[in-house]
C-alpha positions as CSV (number, residue, x, y, z in Angstrom):
1,M,14.7,149.9,-164.8
2,S,15.0,146.2,-165.6
3,E,15.0,144.9,-169.2
4,K,12.0,142.9,-168.4
5,R,10.0,146.0,-167.3
6,N,11.3,147.8,-170.4
7,G,10.3,144.9,-172.5
8,A,6.8,145.0,-171.0
9,R,6.5,148.6,-172.0
10,R,7.5,147.8,-175.6
11,Q,5.3,144.8,-175.9
12,S,2.2,146.4,-174.3
13,G,2.3,149.5,-176.5
14,G,5.1,151.6,-175.0
15,P,5.2,153.8,-171.9
16,R,1.7,155.2,-172.3
17,K,0.2,151.7,-172.3
18,A,2.3,150.6,-169.4
19,Q,1.1,153.6,-167.4
20,E,-2.5,152.6,-168.2
21,I,-1.8,149.2,-166.8
22,F,-0.1,150.6,-163.7
23,D,-2.9,153.2,-163.2
24,A,-5.6,150.5,-163.5
25,T,-3.7,148.3,-161.1
26,L,-3.5,150.9,-158.4
27,D,-7.1,152.2,-159.0
28,L,-8.4,148.7,-158.5
29,L,-6.2,148.2,-155.4
30,A,-7.6,151.4,-153.9
31,E,-11.2,150.4,-154.7
32,K,-11.1,146.6,-153.9
33,G,-8.1,146.0,-151.7
34,Y,-5.4,143.4,-152.5
35,E,-7.8,140.5,-152.3
36,G,-10.1,142.1,-154.8
37,L,-7.3,143.0,-157.2
38,T,-7.1,140.6,-160.2
39,V,-5.1,140.6,-163.4
40,E,-8.3,140.0,-165.2
41,G,-9.8,143.2,-163.7
42,V,-6.6,145.1,-164.6
43,A,-6.9,143.8,-168.2
44,Q,-10.5,144.8,-168.5
45,R,-9.9,148.3,-167.1
46,S,-6.7,149.0,-169.0
47,G,-7.9,147.5,-172.3
48,V,-4.8,145.2,-172.5
49,N,-5.2,141.5,-173.0
50,K,-4.5,139.6,-169.8
51,T,-2.2,137.2,-171.6
52,T,0.0,140.2,-172.4
53,I,0.0,141.3,-168.8
54,Y,0.9,137.8,-167.6
55,R,3.7,137.5,-170.2
56,W,5.6,140.3,-168.4
57,W,4.2,140.1,-164.9
58,P,3.6,136.5,-164.0
59,S,1.5,137.2,-160.9
60,K,-0.7,139.8,-159.2
61,G,2.1,140.5,-156.7
62,A,4.7,141.1,-159.5
63,L,2.3,143.4,-161.4
64,L,1.5,145.4,-158.2
65,G,5.2,145.7,-157.4
66,A,5.9,147.1,-160.9
67,A,2.9,149.5,-160.6
68,L,4.1,150.8,-157.2
69,I,7.4,151.9,-158.8
70,G,6.1,153.0,-162.2
71,A,2.7,154.6,-161.6
72,R,2.1,158.3,-161.7
73,Q,0.1,158.3,-158.4
74,L,3.3,157.5,-156.4
75,E,5.9,159.6,-158.2
76,L,8.7,161.0,-156.1
77,T,11.2,163.7,-157.0
78,A,13.9,164.5,-154.5
79,P,13.4,168.1,-153.3
80,D,16.1,170.7,-153.3
81,T,15.3,173.5,-150.8
82,G,18.9,174.4,-150.0
83,S,19.1,172.7,-146.7
84,L,18.8,169.2,-145.3
85,E,16.1,170.3,-142.9
86,G,14.1,171.8,-145.6
87,D,14.5,168.8,-147.9
88,L,13.5,166.4,-145.2
89,E,10.4,168.5,-144.4
90,A,9.5,168.4,-148.1
91,L,10.0,164.7,-148.3
92,L,7.9,164.2,-145.2
93,H,5.1,166.4,-146.6
94,T,5.1,164.0,-149.6
95,I,4.7,161.0,-147.3
96,V,1.9,162.9,-145.3
97,T,0.1,163.6,-148.6
98,L,0.4,160.0,-149.6
99,L,-1.1,158.8,-146.4
100,T,-3.9,161.4,-146.1
101,T,-5.1,162.0,-149.7
102,R,-7.2,159.5,-151.6
103,P,-6.7,157.4,-153.7
104,A,-3.0,157.3,-152.6
105,S,-4.0,156.7,-149.0
106,D,-6.2,153.7,-149.9
107,I,-3.3,152.3,-152.0
108,A,-0.8,152.7,-149.1
109,V,-3.1,151.1,-146.5
110,S,-4.1,148.2,-148.8
111,V,-0.4,147.4,-149.4
112,L,0.4,147.7,-145.7
113,G,-2.3,145.2,-144.9
114,A,-1.5,142.8,-147.7
115,V,2.3,142.5,-147.1
116,T,1.7,140.7,-143.8
117,H,-0.1,137.9,-145.7
118,S,1.8,137.7,-148.9
119,P,5.5,137.0,-148.9
120,E,5.6,137.5,-152.6
121,L,4.1,141.0,-152.3
122,A,6.4,141.8,-149.4
123,A,9.4,141.1,-151.7
124,H,8.0,143.5,-154.3
125,V,7.3,146.2,-151.7
126,K,11.0,145.8,-150.6
127,D,12.0,146.6,-154.2
128,F,9.6,149.7,-154.1
129,L,11.2,150.9,-150.9
130,A,14.7,150.4,-152.3
131,D,13.7,152.5,-155.3
132,R,12.4,155.2,-153.0
133,I,15.6,155.4,-150.9
134,A,17.6,155.5,-154.2
135,R,15.6,158.5,-155.4
136,E,16.1,160.2,-152.1
137,Q,19.9,160.0,-152.2
138,P,20.5,163.4,-153.8
139,V,19.0,165.0,-150.6
140,F,21.8,163.4,-148.5
141,D,24.5,163.9,-151.1
142,R,23.9,167.6,-151.2
143,A,23.8,167.7,-147.4
144,V,27.2,166.0,-147.2
145,A,28.6,168.5,-149.7
146,R,27.3,171.4,-147.6
147,G,28.8,169.9,-144.5
148,E,25.5,169.4,-142.7
149,I,26.0,165.6,-142.2
150,T,28.9,163.2,-142.4
151,A,29.1,160.8,-145.3
152,D,28.8,157.8,-143.1
153,I,25.4,158.8,-141.5
154,D,22.7,156.1,-141.8
155,R,20.5,157.7,-144.4
156,M,17.9,154.9,-144.4
157,L,17.5,155.3,-140.6
158,L,16.8,159.0,-140.9
159,V,14.1,158.3,-143.5
160,D,12.6,155.4,-141.6
161,L,12.4,157.5,-138.4
162,L,10.4,160.2,-140.2
163,A,8.3,157.9,-142.4
164,G,7.7,155.5,-139.5
165,A,6.4,158.3,-137.2
166,T,4.0,159.4,-140.0
167,W,2.7,155.9,-140.6
168,M,2.2,155.4,-136.8
169,R,0.3,158.7,-136.4
170,V,-1.9,158.4,-139.5
171,A,-2.4,154.7,-140.2
172,L,-2.2,153.1,-136.8
173,R,-3.1,155.8,-134.2
174,Q,-5.5,157.4,-136.8
175,L,-4.9,160.8,-135.4
176,P,-4.9,164.1,-137.4
177,L,-1.6,165.7,-138.2
178,E,-1.0,169.3,-137.0
179,K,0.2,171.7,-139.7
180,D,3.7,171.8,-138.1
181,F,4.0,168.0,-137.8
182,A,6.7,167.7,-140.5
183,A,8.8,170.6,-139.1
184,R,8.6,169.2,-135.6
185,A,9.3,165.7,-136.6
186,V,12.4,166.7,-138.7
187,N,13.6,169.0,-135.9
188,T,13.3,166.2,-133.3
189,V,15.1,163.7,-135.5
190,L,17.9,166.1,-136.5
191,N,18.3,167.8,-133.1
192,G,16.9,165.5,-130.5
193,A,14.3,165.9,-127.9
194,R,16.5,166.6,-124.9
195,A,16.5,170.1,-123.6
196,A,19.8,172.0,-123.9
197,G,21.7,171.9,-120.7
């Protein structure tokens, strides 16, 4: 975590107060969308003076970017099921939950819509996604150690194929997900769709 973000936590009352700011940011985003999200609104809901918030996050986009990484609503712990297939299924279940359970689903959809209009927010979302792929690395490190994949495999591509399929199905096609969606998606990505010949 950057010194600036650490500094923000110290200046705004420590980790607990930072969490209150982040929670207020994402709650307002879910309720009002990106256009309705304001630093003033976050200050009012969190009980932190807006000048304090602006001191550490100079814009709404910067605040939201920090909240996406630091808020409890979007926490991610790399699973350890004992196999790459099991770990990827668990990761995909986390993404499915994010996109189908409120308020996380409202947050995700609001961010998706906003990044197309805000280059600044897009840059912060890129940081969020970099943080996510970094947290997912143990899944692939263990798979390499078990001999399930080679060390040079494109890890980001694997995650993007699975996450992209989920976003397409839920957010764009707006179709329900079958109970075995995660298992089928992982199997298709790892083993392919072509029938054995």
